[in-house]
C-alpha positions as CSV (number, residue, x, y, z in Angstrom):
1,M,125.8,150.6,149.1
2,P,122.9,152.5,147.1
3,R,119.8,150.8,145.6
4,K,119.2,150.7,141.8
5,Q,116.7,153.1,140.5
6,T,113.3,151.4,140.0
7,T,111.4,152.2,136.9
8,S,108.2,154.2,137.4
9,S,106.0,151.6,137.3
10,K,105.4,149.9,140.6
11,F,104.7,146.4,139.4
12,K,105.0,144.1,136.3
13,L,102.1,143.2,133.7
14,K,101.5,139.9,133.1
15,T,101.1,138.7,129.4
16,H,98.3,136.5,128.4
17,K,100.4,133.7,126.9
18,A,97.9,132.4,124.3
19,T,97.7,135.9,123.0
20,S,101.4,136.6,122.4
21,K,101.7,133.1,120.7
22,R,98.7,134.1,118.0
23,F,99.5,137.7,117.5
24,R,102.8,139.5,116.4
25,A,104.1,143.3,115.7
26,T,105.8,144.0,112.6
27,G,108.2,146.6,112.3
28,S,105.7,149.3,111.3
29,G,103.6,148.6,114.6
30,K,100.9,146.7,112.8
31,L,99.4,143.8,114.3
32,V,99.1,140.5,112.6
33,R,98.0,137.0,112.7
34,T,98.1,133.9,111.7
35,K,95.0,132.0,109.5
36,G,93.3,128.7,111.5
37,G,92.2,125.8,110.1
38,K,95.6,124.5,109.6
39,S,96.0,121.6,111.9
40,H,93.7,118.5,110.7
41,L,91.9,117.9,107.4
42,R,93.9,119.3,104.6
43,R,93.8,116.4,102.2
44,N,90.9,117.6,100.6
45,R,92.2,121.1,99.7
46,S,93.9,122.6,97.0
47,R,97.5,123.2,96.7
48,R,96.8,127.3,96.3
49,T,94.3,126.9,99.6
50,K,96.8,125.2,101.6
51,A,99.4,128.0,100.8
52,L,97.3,130.7,101.5
53,L,96.9,129.6,104.9
54,A,100.5,130.2,105.4
55,E,100.1,134.1,105.3
56,M,100.0,136.1,107.8
57,V,96.9,138.7,107.9
58,T,96.8,142.1,109.5
59,V,94.1,142.5,112.1
60,K,91.7,145.5,110.8
61,G,89.0,145.7,114.2
62,D,90.1,148.6,116.5
63,A,88.3,146.6,119.5
64,I,90.4,143.8,118.7
65,V,93.7,145.7,118.6
66,Q,93.2,147.3,122.2
67,R,92.2,143.8,123.1
68,V,95.5,142.4,122.5
69,E,97.3,145.3,123.6
70,R,95.9,144.9,127.1
71,L,96.9,140.9,126.8
72,A,100.0,141.3,126.0
73,P,101.4,144.9,126.8
74,Y,105.0,144.0,126.0
75,L,104.4,142.8,122.4
76,E,105.4,145.7,120.8
77,K,108.1,146.9,123.2
78,N,110.3,144.1,122.5
79,R,110.3,144.8,118.4
């Protein structure tokens, strides 16, 4: 019985799980992240401020984008 054809790479890369939970790739390939400061001490904040915390923010730094791509190599491929 012939063996299955393997892919070109010899090994799989492990995804950094914290990175994959914090970042997402959009359909156009941009990297987006959630805002911090949403877990506690929100009573004193205005409704508008709390609503703004729900938005996703585009990651702008090239160095950060490269680091995230290295830590989560399959982030964009699964979209």
